N, C-alpha and C positions, 0 to 999 in steps of 0.2 A: 256507970261503967264507961271507961274510955275505949273507943273502938277506932280502928284504922279505916280510912276511906279508900285504901287500896292504891294510893299514889306511890311512885317510885321513891319520892322523898321520904315517905313514912316507912318504907322498907329499909332505907339506908340510915335513918336517924331515929332515936327513941322519941316517943310521943311527948316526953317531957321537955324536949329541946324546943326553944322558941323559934318558930318559923319566921324567916325574914321574907322580904319581898319575893313573890313567886308567881309563876304563870304556868298553866297546863292547858294543852289542847289535845283532845283525842281524835280530832277530825272525824266526827260522827255527824249524822244529820244529812240533810239534802242539799246544803249549800255552805260555802266557806263563810266564816265570820269576818266580813269586810269592815266591821267596826274596829277590829284590831289589825287584821292583816291587809297589806297592800300588795299589788302585783306590778312587776316591772319587767320589761322585755327589751332585749337587744337582738340585733340580727335581722334577717329577712328571709323570704321564701316560703314561710308558712305562718299560720296564726297559732300562738300558744294557747293552751287550754288548762284551766285549773278546775277540776271537777271532783266531787265526792264519788269514789268508785262504787259502782253497784256490784260489789263483790264481798264475800265474807272476809272481814278484817282487812279490807282493801285500803281504807282511809282516804287520804287525798291523793289524787293522781295528777301529776303535772307533766304535760307533754310540751317540750320547749319549741321555740322557733327553730327553723331548719338549720340556720347557720349562726347560732348565738346562744344566749343564756336567758332563762326565764326564772325570775326570782320572786319569792314570797318573803316579805319582811315587814317591819314596822316603820317604813320610811316612804310615804307617798310622795314627799318632796324633801329636799334638803332642809328647808325651814320648818317642816312639820314633823320631822322624825322624832321618835320617842326612844330614849336610851336609859332604861332604869337599872341596868345591871353593871356591877362593879368590875372595872378592868383589872383589879388585883385580887378579886375574891368572888367568883361566881361559877356556876355550873350550868351546862346545857346537856340535856339527855334527849336523844332522838332515836326513834325506831323507824327505819327506812329500808328501801330496796331499790336498786338500779336495775332496769331491764337491759339485758345483754344486747348490744348493738355496737358496731364499729363507730368510733368517735363519740360515744355516749359517756358523759361524766356527771357525777353527782357531787356537789360539795355543800357543806353546811358550816356556818361559822357564827361566832359572836363578833360584831364589828361596830365601829364607831361611826361609819360614814353612810350616807345615801349612795346608791350605786353609781351615780354620775359624778361624785366628788371624791377628792383625795381623802384618805383616812387610813386607819389601821384595822386589821382583822386577824383572827386566829381560828382555825377550825380543822375539819377533816375533809378529805377528798377521796372519792371512789372513782377510779379511772380505768375504763376499758381500753381497748386497742385504739390508739389515736394515730400518731405519725411516727412511731418508733421512739417516743420519748422515754426517759428513764422512769417516769411514773406509770407507764403502761402496766395494766393487770396488777394494780396494787391498791391497798387501802393505806392512807398515810395521814399523819398530822402535818399541816403546813400553815404558812402565814406569810404576810407581806411585811412583817416586822424586820427591821434592819438587823442583819447579823444572824437571823435564825434560818436554818436550812430545813428542808422537809425531812421528816423522820418516819421511816416505814414501820408498820406493825409487823407482828410475827405471823399474820394470817396468810395462808396460801391463796394463789389466784383461783383455785378451784371453788372457793366459797365467796368469790367477789360479788356475785349476783344474788346471794341469798338475803333473806331478812336478817338484819342485825340491829342490836341496840348499842348506840354509840354514846359514850359519856365523855364530855369535854370539861375538864376541871381547870379553871384559871386561878392561879395563886400568885403571890407576889414573887415575880422573877421567873416563874416556870408555868408551863401548861402541860397537862397530861391527857392523853386520849386512851380510853379503854374500849374494847369491842367485845360485847357479851361478857364483860369482866366479872359480873356478879355470878355468872354461871360457870364459866370455864377458866377464868384467870389468864386467858391468852389475849394477844392483840394489843399489848400496852406500848405506848410510845410517849416520850417526854421531850419537850423542847424548852428553850430558854427565851426570856423576854416577855413583855406585856404590851397589849394595845395601849394607846396613848391617853384614852379618855373613856367615858361611859359607853356601854355597849347595848346592842339589840340583836335578836336572832335573825338569821337569813338562811333560807332553804332554797337550793338552786338545782335545777335540771338544765344541763347544758350540752349542746353539740357544737361548741364554739371552735373546735379544732378541725372540723370537717363536716361533711354532709351525712346525716343519717336519714333514713326514710321517715318522713313526717316529723322529724325532730326526736330528741332523746326523751325517754319516759322514765319517771321516778315516782315511787309511792312513798308517802309519809303517813305513818299510822299513829304516831305519838310524838309530842314535843313538850319538854318541861324545862324551864329556866328558873333559877333562884340565886339569890345572893347568900354567900356563906359568912 
């Protein structure tokens, strides 16, 4: 008898579908898997922390530097980065939550570059109150791809700091973001364009637009990436 292992992939696709290259992390246990993930920080004024939250379903807790961004990705250095996901056919699914605070931002993306080098990326951003920017109090699809503008989801600011499951689908010429789409069908946004080359996941907690007390805090409970 064929049974499901309970992954989101297997909920979205029949078990007869051949699974392509795929990665899953539930962020459980007492320590981050540093054989896969690397941590990178910018900014100053505090020390970033990456800890497994001692909370029910807490997952990984990232508290950023005071005035910068703290990143979890597969890129310890430019020369050693691993990029196994297709820039015209891949998916990233993340379950995460941003803790409410002025200047707190969470963004997650599939990107081609190490954080210190030029490259292309596409992902979602959850932005609290910063400096009166147009992205304040919004969840949106955004990118540094030339010609692509940020696209807002239909979710209201009242749910900004709740747990959500985000699905980023990169296809040839377009990228779609859904928020809790399997359950509610709301929160969809679509943008055009593709990153320039192969991709790896990056999860970021940031206070880069201003000071928050002890840095911005973000929880990550699940991440899955696969090629389509």
